[in-house]
C-alpha positions as a LaTeX table, in Angstrom:
\begin{tabular}{lrrr}
\hline
Residue & $x$ (\AA) & $y$ (\AA) & $z$ (\AA) \\
\hline
Met1 & 0.00 & 0.00 & 0.00 \\
Phe2 & 1.37 & 3.39 & $-0.98$ \\
Val3 & 1.23 & 6.07 & 1.71 \\
Pro4 & 2.21 & 9.62 & 0.75 \\
Val5 & 4.56 & 11.41 & 3.09 \\
Cys6 & 5.13 & 15.09 & 3.60 \\
Leu7 & 8.59 & 16.30 & 2.78 \\
Ser8 & 9.21 & 19.90 & 3.65 \\
Gly9 & 11.21 & 21.72 & 1.06 \\
Ala10 & 10.16 & 19.39 & $-1.75$ \\
Gly11 & 8.09 & 20.49 & $-4.71$ \\
Thr12 & 7.45 & 24.19 & $-5.21$ \\
Gly13 & 8.21 & 25.08 & $-1.60$ \\
Asp14 & 4.77 & 26.51 & $-0.90$ \\
Leu15 & 1.54 & 25.06 & 0.40 \\
Ile16 & $-0.40$ & 25.42 & $-2.82$ \\
Gly17 & 1.60 & 23.19 & $-5.16$ \\
Asp18 & 1.39 & 22.82 & $-8.92$ \\
Arg19 & $-2.04$ & 21.22 & $-9.01$ \\
Gly20 & $-3.96$ & 24.32 & $-7.92$ \\
Gly21 & $-5.07$ & 23.13 & $-4.49$ \\
Tyr22 & $-3.67$ & 22.50 & $-1.07$ \\
Thr23 & $-1.33$ & 19.56 & $-1.27$ \\
Gly24 & 1.47 & 19.93 & 1.23 \\
Ser25 & 3.06 & 16.92 & $-0.44$ \\
Pro26 & 5.33 & 16.67 & $-3.48$ \\
Phe27 & 3.05 & 13.92 & $-4.80$ \\
Gly28 & $-0.06$ & 16.10 & $-4.87$ \\
Phe29 & $-1.84$ & 14.20 & $-2.10$ \\
Pro30 & $-3.41$ & 15.97 & 0.86 \\
Cys31 & $-1.15$ & 16.25 & 3.87 \\
Phe32 & $-2.66$ & 16.76 & 7.31 \\
Phe33 & 0.38 & 17.14 & 9.51 \\
Asn34 & 0.12 & 20.73 & 10.74 \\
His35 & 1.42 & 22.19 & 7.50 \\
His36 & $-1.67$ & 24.26 & 6.76 \\
Leu37 & $-1.96$ & 27.91 & 7.62 \\
Pro38 & $-4.05$ & 28.03 & 10.79 \\
Gly39 & $-7.10$ & 30.24 & 11.03 \\
Ile40 & $-7.84$ & 32.69 & 13.78 \\
Ile41 & $-9.97$ & 30.29 & 15.83 \\
Thr42 & $-7.52$ & 27.41 & 15.34 \\
Thr43 & $-4.62$ & 29.53 & 16.55 \\
Arg44 & $-6.57$ & 30.77 & 19.55 \\
Ile45 & $-7.65$ & 27.26 & 20.55 \\
Glu46 & $-4.06$ & 26.00 & 20.26 \\
Gln47 & $-2.69$ & 28.89 & 22.35 \\
Asp48 & $-5.39$ & 28.46 & 25.01 \\
Tyr49 & $-4.73$ & 24.71 & 25.06 \\
Ile50 & $-1.04$ & 25.27 & 25.76 \\
Ala51 & $-1.85$ & 27.89 & 28.42 \\
Ala52 & $-4.34$ & 25.53 & 30.12 \\
Tyr53 & $-1.77$ & 22.73 & 30.02 \\
Lys54 & 0.87 & 24.93 & 31.65 \\
Ala55 & $-1.62$ & 26.22 & 34.24 \\
Lys56 & $-2.79$ & 22.66 & 34.96 \\
Asp57 & $-6.40$ & 23.74 & 34.35 \\
Gly58 & $-7.95$ & 20.29 & 33.90 \\
Leu59 & $-11.45$ & 21.41 & 32.95 \\
Arg60 & $-10.36$ & 23.85 & 30.23 \\
Leu61 & $-7.72$ & 21.41 & 29.01 \\
Gly62 & $-10.32$ & 18.63 & 28.67 \\
Val63 & $-12.78$ & 20.82 & 26.78 \\
Leu64 & $-10.11$ & 22.10 & 24.40 \\
Arg65 & $-8.76$ & 18.60 & 23.88 \\
Leu66 & $-12.24$ & 17.36 & 22.89 \\
Leu67 & $-12.69$ & 20.38 & 20.65 \\
Lys68 & $-9.35$ & 19.77 & 18.91 \\
Thr69 & $-10.28$ & 16.11 & 18.43 \\
Ala70 & $-13.64$ & 17.00 & 16.89 \\
Ala71 & $-11.91$ & 19.47 & 14.55 \\
Lys72 & $-9.30$ & 16.88 & 13.58 \\
Asn73 & $-12.03$ & 14.32 & 12.87 \\
Leu74 & $-13.76$ & 16.83 & 10.59 \\
Gln75 & $-10.46$ & 17.58 & 8.88 \\
Val76 & $-9.87$ & 13.88 & 8.19 \\
Glu77 & $-13.44$ & 13.51 & 6.95 \\
Leu78 & $-13.13$ & 16.48 & 4.58 \\
Met79 & $-9.59$ & 15.51 & 3.51 \\
Arg80 & $-8.47$ & 19.15 & 3.69 \\
Pro81 & $-7.75$ & 21.74 & 6.37 \\
Val82 & $-10.77$ & 23.02 & 8.27 \\
Thr83 & $-11.80$ & 26.64 & 7.71 \\
Asp84 & $-12.70$ & 28.98 & 10.56 \\
Glu85 & $-16.38$ & 28.80 & 9.55 \\
Glu86 & $-16.35$ & 25.00 & 9.72 \\
Leu87 & $-14.52$ & 25.11 & 13.05 \\
Ala88 & $-17.12$ & 27.54 & 14.38 \\
Ser89 & $-19.84$ & 25.03 & 13.45 \\
Val90 & $-17.90$ & 22.33 & 15.34 \\
Val91 & $-17.79$ & 24.60 & 18.41 \\
Gln92 & $-21.54$ & 25.23 & 18.04 \\
Lys93 & $-22.26$ & 21.50 & 17.91 \\
Gln94 & $-20.15$ & 20.93 & 21.00 \\
Ala95 & $-21.97$ & 23.77 & 22.81 \\
Lys96 & $-25.37$ & 22.37 & 21.79 \\
Gln97 & $-24.36$ & 18.94 & 23.11 \\
Arg98 & $-23.43$ & 20.52 & 26.45 \\
Gln99 & $-26.73$ & 22.42 & 26.57 \\
Asp100 & $-28.71$ & 19.22 & 25.90 \\
Ser101 & $-26.71$ & 17.40 & 28.58 \\
Ile102 & $-27.46$ & 20.16 & 31.10 \\
Glu103 & $-31.18$ & 19.80 & 30.41 \\
Gln104 & $-31.04$ & 16.01 & 30.73 \\
Phe105 & $-28.97$ & 16.06 & 33.93 \\
Thr106 & $-31.26$ & 18.67 & 35.46 \\
Ala107 & $-34.32$ & 16.58 & 34.60 \\
Ala108 & $-32.64$ & 13.50 & 36.12 \\
Asn109 & $-31.88$ & 15.44 & 39.33 \\
Arg110 & $-28.09$ & 15.30 & 38.86 \\
Pro111 & $-26.98$ & 18.87 & 39.68 \\
Asp112 & $-23.32$ & 17.86 & 40.04 \\
Leu113 & $-23.11$ & 16.68 & 36.43 \\
Ala114 & $-25.20$ & 19.63 & 35.23 \\
Glu115 & $-22.74$ & 22.05 & 36.88 \\
Lys116 & $-19.79$ & 20.35 & 35.18 \\
Glu117 & $-21.51$ & 20.60 & 31.79 \\
Ala118 & $-22.39$ & 24.25 & 32.48 \\
Ala119 & $-18.72$ & 25.00 & 33.24 \\
Glu120 & $-17.70$ & 23.31 & 29.98 \\
Leu121 & $-20.37$ & 25.27 & 28.10 \\
Ser122 & $-19.03$ & 28.55 & 29.48 \\
Ile123 & $-15.57$ & 27.64 & 28.16 \\
Leu124 & $-16.99$ & 26.82 & 24.72 \\
Lys125 & $-18.91$ & 30.11 & 24.61 \\
Asp126 & $-15.55$ & 31.91 & 24.59 \\
Tyr127 & $-15.01$ & 30.56 & 21.06 \\
Leu128 & $-18.48$ & 31.31 & 19.70 \\
Pro129 & $-19.35$ & 34.61 & 17.98 \\
Glu130 & $-21.39$ & 37.03 & 20.03 \\
Pro131 & $-25.09$ & 36.18 & 19.69 \\
Leu132 & $-27.60$ & 38.72 & 18.39 \\
Ser133 & $-29.50$ & 40.71 & 20.99 \\
Glu134 & $-33.30$ & 40.53 & 20.96 \\
Glu135 & $-33.48$ & 43.95 & 19.28 \\
Glu136 & $-30.99$ & 42.92 & 16.58 \\
Leu137 & $-32.90$ & 39.67 & 16.03 \\
Ala138 & $-36.20$ & 41.55 & 15.70 \\
Ala139 & $-34.61$ & 43.96 & 13.21 \\
Ala140 & $-33.14$ & 41.05 & 11.20 \\
Ile141 & $-36.53$ & 39.31 & 11.11 \\
Asp142 & $-38.29$ & 42.51 & 10.04 \\
Ala143 & $-35.71$ & 43.05 & 7.28 \\
Ala144 & $-36.11$ & 39.45 & 6.06 \\
Ile145 & $-39.91$ & 39.74 & 6.06 \\
Ala146 & $-39.74$ & 42.99 & 4.10 \\
Ala147 & $-37.19$ & 41.61 & 1.62 \\
Leu148 & $-39.16$ & 38.41 & 1.01 \\
Gly149 & $-42.59$ & 40.06 & 1.05 \\
Val150 & $-43.98$ & 37.51 & 3.51 \\
Thr151 & $-47.33$ & 38.41 & 5.06 \\
Asn152 & $-48.57$ & 35.18 & 6.65 \\
Met153 & $-47.41$ & 31.97 & 8.33 \\
Ser154 & $-46.99$ & 30.12 & 5.04 \\
Gly155 & $-43.72$ & 32.01 & 4.44 \\
Met156 & $-42.34$ & 31.36 & 7.92 \\
Gly157 & $-39.78$ & 28.83 & 6.68 \\
Lys158 & $-38.38$ & 31.26 & 4.11 \\
Val159 & $-37.93$ & 33.96 & 6.75 \\
Ile160 & $-36.24$ & 31.56 & 9.18 \\
Gln161 & $-33.95$ & 30.25 & 6.45 \\
Ser162 & $-33.01$ & 33.79 & 5.42 \\
Val163 & $-32.22$ & 34.93 & 8.97 \\
Met164 & $-30.30$ & 31.73 & 9.79 \\
Gly165 & $-28.24$ & 32.08 & 6.61 \\
Asp166 & $-27.43$ & 35.74 & 7.16 \\
Tyr167 & $-26.50$ & 35.34 & 10.84 \\
Lys168 & $-25.07$ & 31.82 & 10.86 \\
Gly169 & $-23.63$ & 30.98 & 14.24 \\
Arg170 & $-25.00$ & 34.09 & 15.93 \\
Val171 & $-28.63$ & 33.01 & 16.32 \\
Asp172 & $-30.36$ & 30.00 & 17.83 \\
Gly173 & $-32.84$ & 28.23 & 15.57 \\
Lys174 & $-35.45$ & 27.90 & 18.33 \\
Ala175 & $-35.25$ & 31.61 & 19.16 \\
Val176 & $-35.58$ & 32.59 & 15.50 \\
Ser177 & $-38.53$ & 30.24 & 15.00 \\
Ser178 & $-40.44$ & 31.55 & 18.01 \\
Ala179 & $-39.70$ & 35.19 & 17.13 \\
Val180 & $-40.81$ & 34.73 & 13.51 \\
Lys181 & $-43.96$ & 32.92 & 14.65 \\
Ala182 & $-44.78$ & 35.74 & 17.06 \\
Arg183 & $-44.10$ & 38.38 & 14.40 \\
Leu184 & $-46.21$ & 36.70 & 11.66 \\
Ser185 & $-49.19$ & 35.75 & 13.81 \\
\hline
\end{tabular}
């Protein structure tokens, strides 16, 4: 079985290569061994991970380790480096998992586990974009309704889709749905 290796200094000497895409390898195969240019979120996570390791902050270290693993799994799945937008969606998924766990642990009368998940969620929120305020959300919904010309509940899905697309990562789907429903009814 042939396995491509990454040889620094081989090929054109840059990350783009002769084949027009990210290769990182003189053979034109994708290379995933930290040779890509890191994005802003990736760099911040790596720096915070090292700082947490040095400070012996077990909780933050564990959360960042799981986050790095999820990002690496996505990178392997996509067979290319992960963009900041894709990494932000990974952070959102991790945060949503924590939120669901908090609800389940609270319902099961396990406050100790709910507190741990809440602490992990607060760490993850540091890497999420700032959510829209209620006023900003209302203005975004009004703008989407005006742009789409929606007047009744039959166009609710179009409005939600428009707002979610324009403010990806900054709004919660449930909040948008309830606000659009209240606005159109």
